[in-house]
C-alpha positions as CSV (number, residue, x, y, z in Angstrom):
1,M,0.1,0.0,-0.1
2,S,1.4,3.4,-0.8
3,E,2.5,6.0,1.9
4,I,-0.6,8.2,1.2
5,A,-3.0,5.6,1.2
6,A,-1.6,4.1,4.5
7,D,-1.5,7.4,6.2
8,I,-5.5,7.7,5.2
9,S,-5.8,4.6,6.6
10,I,-4.4,5.3,9.9
11,D,-6.7,8.7,10.1
12,S,-9.7,6.2,9.6
13,Q,-8.4,3.8,12.0
14,N,-7.3,6.0,15.0
15,E,-10.6,8.6,14.6
16,E,-14.1,7.3,14.2
17,L,-15.3,7.9,10.7
18,P,-17.7,10.8,10.1
19,S,-21.8,9.9,9.9
20,A,-22.8,9.2,6.2
21,M,-25.1,12.4,6.6
22,T,-21.8,14.6,7.4
23,V,-19.8,13.2,4.6
24,A,-22.8,13.6,2.2
25,L,-23.3,17.3,3.1
26,V,-19.4,17.9,2.8
27,Q,-19.3,16.3,-0.4
28,L,-22.1,18.4,-1.5
29,A,-20.4,21.7,-0.5
30,L,-17.5,20.8,-2.5
31,A,-19.3,19.6,-5.5
32,C,-21.0,23.0,-5.7
33,G,-18.0,24.8,-5.9
34,G,-16.8,22.1,-8.8
35,F,-20.1,22.9,-10.3
36,G,-19.3,26.6,-10.4
37,I,-15.9,26.2,-11.6
38,G,-17.0,23.6,-14.4
39,T,-19.5,26.2,-15.5
40,G,-17.0,29.2,-15.5
41,E,-14.2,27.0,-17.5
42,F,-16.7,25.3,-20.2
43,A,-19.1,28.3,-20.6
44,I,-16.8,30.1,-22.7
45,M,-16.7,27.6,-25.0
46,G,-20.1,27.7,-26.1
47,L,-19.9,31.6,-26.1
48,L,-16.7,32.3,-28.2
49,P,-18.5,33.6,-31.3
50,N,-20.5,35.8,-28.9
51,V,-17.2,37.2,-27.0
52,A,-15.5,37.6,-30.5
53,D,-18.4,39.8,-31.7
54,T,-18.5,41.8,-28.7
55,F,-14.6,42.5,-28.7
56,S,-14.2,42.4,-32.7
57,V,-12.1,39.8,-32.7
58,T,-11.8,36.4,-34.7
59,T,-13.2,33.2,-33.3
60,P,-9.6,31.7,-32.9
61,Q,-8.5,35.0,-31.4
62,A,-11.1,34.6,-28.9
63,G,-10.0,31.2,-28.0
64,Y,-7.2,32.7,-26.3
65,V,-9.1,33.5,-23.3
66,I,-9.7,29.6,-23.0
67,S,-5.7,29.2,-22.7
68,A,-5.4,32.3,-20.5
69,Y,-7.9,30.7,-17.9
70,A,-5.7,27.5,-18.4
71,L,-2.6,29.2,-17.7
72,G,-4.1,30.7,-14.5
73,V,-4.7,27.2,-13.3
74,V,-1.3,26.1,-14.3
75,V,0.3,28.8,-12.3
76,G,-2.1,29.2,-9.6
77,A,-2.4,25.4,-8.5
78,P,1.3,24.9,-7.4
79,V,1.9,28.2,-6.1
80,I,-1.1,28.3,-3.9
81,A,-0.5,24.7,-2.7
82,V,3.1,25.7,-1.7
83,L,2.4,29.0,-0.2
84,A,-0.7,27.8,1.8
85,A,1.1,24.5,3.2
86,K,0.6,25.6,6.8
87,M,-3.0,26.9,6.2
88,A,-6.3,24.8,7.3
89,R,-7.7,23.0,4.4
90,R,-11.4,24.3,5.3
91,T,-9.9,27.9,5.5
92,L,-8.1,27.3,2.2
93,L,-11.2,26.4,0.6
94,L,-13.2,29.5,1.6
95,M,-10.2,32.0,0.4
96,L,-10.3,30.0,-2.9
97,M,-13.7,30.1,-3.9
98,L,-13.7,34.0,-2.7
99,I,-11.0,34.7,-5.3
100,F,-13.1,32.9,-7.8
101,A,-16.2,34.9,-7.2
102,A,-14.4,37.8,-7.4
103,G,-12.8,36.8,-10.5
104,N,-15.9,35.9,-12.5
105,I,-18.1,38.8,-11.4
106,L,-15.5,41.1,-12.6
107,S,-15.1,39.3,-15.8
108,A,-18.8,40.0,-16.6
109,M,-17.6,43.7,-16.1
110,A,-14.7,43.6,-18.4
111,P,-14.6,46.8,-20.8
112,T,-11.9,45.4,-23.3
113,F,-10.6,42.0,-24.6
114,E,-7.4,42.5,-22.9
115,S,-9.2,43.2,-19.5
116,F,-11.4,40.2,-20.2
117,T,-8.5,37.8,-21.0
118,L,-6.5,38.9,-17.8
119,L,-9.4,38.5,-15.5
120,R,-10.0,34.9,-17.0
121,F,-6.5,34.3,-15.9
122,V,-7.0,35.4,-12.3
123,S,-10.3,33.6,-12.4
124,G,-8.5,30.4,-13.1
125,L,-6.0,30.8,-10.2
126,P,-8.0,29.1,-7.7
127,H,-9.2,26.2,-9.8
128,G,-6.6,23.4,-9.4
129,A,-5.9,24.2,-5.6
130,Y,-9.6,23.9,-5.2
131,F,-10.3,20.5,-6.5
132,G,-7.0,19.3,-5.0
133,V,-7.9,20.2,-1.6
134,A,-11.5,19.2,-2.1
135,A,-10.4,15.9,-3.3
136,L,-8.2,15.4,-0.1
137,V,-11.1,16.3,2.4
138,A,-13.2,14.0,0.6
139,A,-10.8,11.3,0.7
140,S,-9.9,11.5,4.1
141,M,-13.5,11.1,5.4
142,V,-14.0,7.5,3.5
143,P,-12.3,4.1,3.8
144,V,-9.1,3.8,1.5
145,H,-10.7,1.4,-0.8
146,R,-13.7,4.0,-1.5
147,R,-11.1,7.1,-2.2
148,A,-11.8,7.3,-5.9
149,R,-15.5,7.1,-5.7
150,A,-15.2,10.0,-3.2
151,V,-13.1,11.9,-5.4
152,G,-15.6,11.3,-8.1
153,R,-18.5,12.5,-6.0
154,V,-16.6,16.0,-5.6
155,M,-15.6,16.0,-9.5
156,L,-19.4,15.4,-10.3
157,G,-20.1,19.1,-9.7
158,L,-17.8,19.4,-12.6
159,T,-19.4,17.2,-14.6
160,V,-23.1,18.1,-13.7
161,A,-21.9,21.8,-14.8
162,T,-21.5,20.6,-18.4
163,L,-24.8,18.7,-18.3
164,L,-26.8,21.6,-16.7
165,G,-24.5,24.7,-16.0
166,T,-22.9,25.3,-19.0
167,P,-25.9,24.8,-21.7
168,L,-28.1,26.8,-19.3
169,T,-25.4,29.6,-19.0
170,T,-24.9,29.2,-22.9
171,F,-28.5,29.6,-23.4
172,F,-29.0,32.6,-21.7
173,G,-25.8,34.0,-22.8
174,Q,-26.8,33.7,-26.2
175,S,-30.3,34.9,-25.4
176,L,-29.4,37.8,-23.1
177,D,-25.9,38.8,-23.0
178,W,-22.7,36.4,-22.5
179,Q,-21.5,38.6,-19.5
180,V,-24.8,36.9,-17.6
181,A,-22.9,33.7,-17.8
182,F,-20.0,34.9,-15.6
183,F,-22.1,36.8,-13.3
184,S,-23.8,34.0,-12.5
185,V,-20.6,31.7,-12.0
186,G,-19.7,34.4,-9.5
187,V,-23.0,34.0,-7.8
188,L,-22.3,30.2,-7.5
189,G,-18.9,31.0,-6.2
190,L,-20.6,32.9,-3.1
191,L,-23.1,30.0,-2.7
192,T,-20.1,27.7,-2.1
193,V,-18.6,30.0,0.4
194,A,-21.6,29.7,2.3
195,L,-21.9,26.0,2.2
196,I,-18.2,25.4,3.1
197,W,-18.5,27.7,6.2
198,F,-21.6,25.8,7.4
199,Y,-20.6,22.2,6.5
200,V,-17.0,21.5,6.3
201,P,-15.5,20.9,9.7
202,K,-12.6,22.8,10.8
203,D,-9.5,20.9,10.6
204,R,-5.9,21.3,12.1
205,V,-2.6,21.8,10.4
206,S,0.0,19.1,10.9
207,E,2.9,20.2,12.9
208,E,5.3,18.8,9.9
209,A,3.4,20.4,7.2
210,G,5.6,23.3,5.1
211,F,6.3,24.2,1.7
212,L,9.5,22.3,1.5
213,R,7.5,19.1,2.2
214,E,5.1,20.1,-0.4
215,L,7.8,20.7,-2.8
216,G,9.2,17.0,-2.3
217,A,6.3,15.9,-4.8
218,F,8.4,17.2,-7.8
219,R,11.3,15.1,-6.5
220,R,9.1,11.9,-7.5
221,P,9.4,10.7,-11.4
222,Q,6.2,9.3,-11.0
223,V,4.6,12.5,-10.0
224,W,5.6,14.0,-13.2
225,L,4.8,10.9,-15.4
226,T,1.5,10.9,-14.0
227,L,0.7,14.7,-14.6
228,G,2.4,14.5,-17.9
229,I,-0.1,11.6,-19.1
230,A,-3.0,14.3,-18.1
231,A,-1.4,17.2,-19.6
232,V,-0.3,15.2,-22.9
233,G,-3.0,12.5,-23.1
234,Y,-6.2,14.4,-22.4
235,G,-5.6,17.7,-24.6
236,G,-7.6,16.2,-27.3
237,M,-11.1,16.4,-25.6
238,F,-10.2,20.3,-25.0
239,A,-8.9,20.3,-28.8
240,M,-12.6,19.1,-29.7
241,F,-14.8,21.1,-27.2
242,S,-13.1,24.2,-27.7
243,Y,-14.4,24.8,-30.9
244,I,-17.8,22.6,-30.7
245,A,-19.9,25.7,-31.3
246,S,-18.5,26.5,-34.7
247,T,-18.3,22.8,-35.4
248,T,-22.0,22.4,-34.9
249,T,-22.9,25.4,-37.1
250,E,-20.0,25.3,-39.7
251,V,-19.6,21.8,-40.4
252,A,-22.6,20.2,-39.4
253,M,-24.8,22.9,-40.7
254,L,-26.9,23.0,-37.4
255,P,-28.6,26.2,-36.1
256,E,-26.9,28.0,-33.1
257,A,-29.7,26.8,-30.9
258,A,-28.2,23.2,-31.5
259,V,-25.0,24.3,-29.7
260,P,-26.8,23.7,-26.3
261,I,-27.7,20.4,-27.3
262,M,-24.3,19.4,-28.2
263,L,-23.2,20.8,-24.7
264,V,-25.8,18.7,-22.9
265,L,-24.6,15.4,-24.7
266,F,-20.9,16.2,-23.6
267,G,-22.2,16.9,-20.3
268,V,-24.2,13.3,-20.1
269,G,-21.1,11.9,-21.4
270,M,-19.1,13.3,-18.6
271,N,-21.4,12.3,-16.1
272,A,-21.3,8.8,-17.3
273,G,-17.4,8.8,-17.5
274,N,-16.9,10.2,-13.8
275,F,-19.5,7.6,-12.6
276,I,-18.1,4.6,-14.6
277,G,-14.3,5.6,-14.4
278,S,-14.4,6.5,-10.4
279,W,-16.0,2.7,-9.9
280,L,-13.6,1.2,-12.3
281,A,-10.7,3.0,-10.7
282,D,-11.2,1.6,-7.1
283,K,-10.9,-2.0,-9.1
284,S,-8.0,-1.0,-11.6
285,L,-6.3,2.3,-11.3
286,L,-3.8,1.9,-14.0
287,G,-6.3,-0.1,-16.0
288,T,-8.7,2.6,-16.2
289,I,-5.8,5.4,-17.1
290,G,-4.4,3.1,-19.9
291,G,-7.9,2.2,-21.2
292,S,-9.3,5.4,-21.4
293,L,-6.3,6.6,-23.6
294,I,-6.7,4.2,-26.1
295,Y,-10.4,4.7,-26.1
296,N,-10.0,8.5,-26.7
297,V,-7.7,7.7,-29.9
298,V,-10.6,5.8,-31.7
299,V,-13.4,8.1,-30.5
300,L,-11.8,11.6,-31.4
301,T,-10.7,10.0,-34.9
302,T,-14.3,9.0,-35.4
303,F,-15.5,12.4,-34.4
304,S,-13.2,14.0,-37.2
305,L,-14.4,11.4,-39.9
306,T,-18.2,11.8,-39.3
307,A,-18.5,15.6,-37.9
308,A,-20.5,16.5,-40.9
309,N,-23.3,14.1,-39.8
310,P,-25.5,15.7,-37.4
311,Y,-26.2,12.5,-35.6
312,M,-22.6,11.2,-35.7
313,L,-21.3,14.8,-34.4
314,G,-24.0,14.3,-31.4
315,L,-22.7,10.7,-30.8
316,C,-19.1,11.3,-30.9
317,V,-19.5,14.5,-28.4
318,F,-21.3,12.1,-25.9
319,L,-18.7,9.4,-26.5
320,V,-15.8,12.1,-26.1
321,G,-17.5,13.5,-22.8
322,C,-17.1,9.7,-21.6
323,G,-13.6,9.8,-21.8
324,F,-13.4,11.9,-18.4
325,A,-13.5,8.7,-16.7
326,A,-9.8,9.1,-16.3
327,G,-10.4,12.1,-14.0
328,P,-10.9,10.5,-10.8
329,A,-8.2,7.7,-11.5
330,L,-5.5,10.3,-12.2
331,Q,-6.3,12.3,-9.1
332,T,-6.1,9.0,-6.9
333,R,-3.0,8.0,-8.6
334,L,-1.3,11.3,-7.6
335,M,-2.5,10.4,-4.0
336,D,-0.6,7.2,-4.2
337,V,2.7,8.3,-5.8
338,A,3.2,11.7,-3.9
339,A,3.6,10.3,-0.5
340,D,3.4,13.3,2.2
341,A,3.1,16.2,-0.5
342,Q,-0.4,15.7,-1.0
343,T,-1.7,19.2,-1.3
344,L,0.9,20.3,-4.3
345,A,0.3,16.9,-6.0
346,A,-3.5,16.9,-5.7
347,A,-3.6,20.5,-7.1
348,S,-1.2,19.9,-9.8
349,N,-3.5,17.2,-11.4
350,H,-5.7,20.2,-12.7
351,S,-2.8,22.1,-13.4
352,A,-1.8,19.2,-15.9
353,F,-5.4,19.1,-17.1
354,N,-5.5,22.8,-17.8
355,I,-2.0,22.4,-19.7
356,A,-4.2,20.1,-21.9
357,N,-6.7,22.6,-22.2
358,A,-4.3,25.2,-23.1
359,I,-2.2,22.8,-25.6
360,G,-5.6,21.5,-27.0
361,A,-7.4,24.9,-27.7
362,W,-3.9,25.9,-29.0
363,L,-3.4,23.3,-31.5
364,G,-7.0,23.0,-32.7
365,G,-7.1,26.7,-33.5
366,L,-3.8,26.1,-35.0
367,V,-5.2,23.6,-37.5
368,I,-8.1,25.7,-38.0
369,A,-6.1,28.7,-38.9
370,W,-4.0,26.7,-41.5
371,G,-7.5,25.7,-43.4
372,Y,-7.9,22.2,-42.3
373,G,-11.3,23.0,-40.8
374,F,-13.2,22.6,-37.2
375,A,-13.7,18.9,-37.8
376,A,-9.8,18.4,-37.7
377,T,-9.4,19.3,-34.2
378,G,-10.5,15.6,-33.6
379,Y,-7.4,14.2,-35.2
380,V,-5.3,16.5,-33.2
381,G,-7.1,15.1,-30.2
382,A,-6.4,11.6,-31.4
383,V,-2.7,12.3,-32.0
384,L,-2.3,13.7,-28.1
385,S,-3.8,10.8,-26.7
386,F,-1.6,8.4,-28.5
387,L,1.4,10.2,-27.3
388,G,-0.2,10.0,-23.7
389,L,0.4,6.3,-24.2
390,F,4.1,6.6,-24.5
391,V,4.1,8.5,-21.0
392,F,1.7,5.9,-19.7
393,A,4.1,3.2,-20.8
394,A,7.0,5.0,-19.1
395,S,5.2,5.1,-15.9
396,L,4.3,1.4,-16.1
397,R,7.8,0.5,-16.7
398,L,9.1,2.6,-14.0
399,E,6.8,1.0,-11.5
400,R,7.9,-2.5,-12.2
401,R,11.4,-1.6,-12.0
402,D,10.4,-0.2,-8.4
403,R,8.7,-3.2,-7.7
404,S,11.5,-5.4,-8.8
405,A,14.1,-3.6,-7.0
406,Q,11.8,-4.0,-3.5
407,A,11.4,-7.7,-4.1
408,V,15.3,-8.3,-4.1
């Protein structure tokens, strides 16, 4: 058993586990924050044409705000995790959601494209640290063999956001004004602050906690390889989804009203993937990660080949969403390989996914600008997933070598 898994089990043995109601309320509070973050992150993808019109830029140029948000996650997750190493987790969660709420409300009032881009960067800063700390809180309240499912319930807020929050904000953003979407996300952030305040119990900071211990995560090769799997292997989902609005209207020739339907299909897929993936991860962690990469290669290739067909487009959008099955698995894998540097490793998982977001949106924009069309974003995604398999293979090789060394 890994060091972190052993550490969690010790807590469970020495202290009585919380009641089922307490655990459910904590998970609800944490998932609400995930819902707000997911809505804020993905709503922009359905509103890119509207944002481009408001600020008089092209749709690929408007895609820079997606990369700006992703960059905020990449920078914010490790920096906040290290600087807040001695902060109680409950306090840190409250602070992160206040920053997130303020960033989104101010985004709705941005006067220029440059200021909007900057505020999307600020809004992304708390993202990774929030999910990382929330996952640790959820995992610490359940038995070790149910960790992935606890993490999956926290991430359920993110996946439900793609099913409900993103399509609704996209619909109202298109019908009224896209700024309404970000103001609404800010309100969700404030609601999460209230829920965390009432339901998440106060915690004690370990005497050994400190930024040097957290930085120790980056001395472990398996941490880097796991982050590499997320950063490279899952950029394909974002390469496709970043431009789904234009693919729907310009490739499948559907009306703008069909865009929210595609977002709903993607959300249904993400929820299905989160549910199945968290269950599979508690059975076979590495099998879930490797299998999902192979799955993504096949599905994203099919997306590019069939995007002009409205029915196949809808099916492929759903299936690509199911690829989120790897989310809980990768988060739990980092808990296993990071030992006592829990906060930094857990937060960095979302940095890696948002590096994937930035890479996917950037490469997708490039192939579109080069004249290959919006459907070609699926090919970009398939290549990224294929490359992720090589990183996964390196992780497996190192794991087997370490096991052989320990057996000697």
